[in-house]
N, C-alpha and C positions, 0 to 999 in steps of 0.2 A: 373663582367662577368654575363650576362643575358642568361638564358637557355630558348629557345623557342622550345617546343616539336613539332615534325613533326606530320602531320595529322594521320599517321599510329600509333603513340604512344598514341594518345588521345583515351581513351576507351569510350564506350557507358555507360551512367549512367541512373539509374532509382532510384527515391525516393520512399521508402516504409514507410508509416506513419500510425498512428492510433494504433489500438489494435493488435500489433504484438509484439513478444518477444524482438526483437532488431530492432527498427525503425532506419532508416538512409538512407544513400546514398550508392547504390550498383553499382559497375562497372562490365561490362561484355564485352567479346570479340566477341562472336557470338550472334546470336539472342537468346532472352530469352522470356519465356512465363509468363503470370500472375501467374500461380501456382508456377513456379520456383522462381520467385521474392519473393512471400510470404513465401515460404519454406526457401529461403535464408535468410530471416529476422527472422527465428526461428519459423515461423508458427503463426497462430492466437492464441491469449490468450483466457482464459475462459470468458473474459469480451468483446469479440468481437461479432459483429453481422455479421457472415460470409455470410449471405444472402444479405448483402448490402456492396459490395466492389465497390469503384469508381476508374476508371482509367481516369485521367485527362490528356489530351494531347492537343497540339496546341500552338499557341502563346498567349500572354497576351491579345491582343485585341479580339481574337476569340477562346476561349478555347472550347474544346469538352469534355463532361463528358459521360463516358460509364459506366452504372451500370451492374455489373456482380454478379450472385449468385454463390459464391465459393462452396457452398454445392452441386450444380448441378454437378460440376466438380468432387468433391471428392467422394460423396456418390452415385451419379447416373452414373458417368463415361461419362458425356456429355462433351467431350473434344472440341466440337465446340465452347464452351464458354471460353475455355482457350486461350484467344487472345494473339497474339504476341505483345510484348511491343517495343516501339521505344525509342531512346535516348531522355532523358528529360521528359519522362512520370512520372506522380505522381500516385502512388497506395495508396489509403486511405481505410483502413479497419475500418468500423464504430464501435461504442461502444454500447453495450447493456445496459439494465436497471441496471444490477449488477455493471457495470462499473460506471454508474452515481451515484449509492449508495456509491460505494467505494470512489469516488472522493469527495462526500459530507462529508463522515465520515473523510476523510483525512483533509478536510478543517475545520471540527468541532474540531479536535484533540487539537489544541492550546487553544481553549476556554474551553475545558474540563480540561486541565491541569491547566488553570488559576482558574477554579472553585474549584479544589481540593487543591490549594496552601495553604489556611489557615490550613487545617487539616494536610498537609505535614509538615508545619512549626511547628505546635503543637506537632506532633509525633517526630520531631527531637530534641525537647528541653528536658530539665531535669525537667520540671514542673511535680509535682506529679499528677498522674491520679486519677480522681474521678469517681467512677462508677455510672452509672444510671442517670436517670432524673425523678423526682427530685433527688438531690444528696443523696446517701446513706452514712451514717456515723455510726461509732461504737457508741453505746449509752454512754453518759457521765456518769462517776461514780457518785453515789449518795453522799449526804453530809455525811452520816454515814460511807461509804467506805473511804472517804477522811479523816475523823476524826480518824478512826481506824488506818489508815496509813500504817501498816506493811503488805507488800505483803506476801502472802503465797506461798510456793513452791508446785508445783504439784509433786506428787510422795511420799509424806509423810515427816515426820520430819527427816528422815535419808537420804534424797536425796543427800546431799552434803558430806556425810561421805565416806571415802575410804572403799573399800571392799576388 
């Protein structure tokens, strides 16, 4: 059995991508504005460049890109820039320099783990640790100490006697 939805059951859809909390496909019944779509996606992240939001609409052969400053809508209350969205529109919130740095560091992470691998292996073994560089060691006993041979107890001659 194949189900074909009627035209009334197909909802309008808008794609919200880029630096928003929950990017994805959003369906709506009535008309929706740019601000409602971005807020529906959780709002812009701290890594977003809210002054550069693109609304891309139209067909593949002739797309139209509309640049909107979201901060004009939110901070200045200029709701003329809060354009209504059509079904199939793509909203893209650009990334700022902090987002670029975050992505660079995420990409660098595996290489940093690889660089610390030898010390992690050394730390997880039971190899005795040697302090310092050059290596510090206890001084070797002198020949006279070896010949005398009998170790002395600290605490005096009665250290091992019961009290």
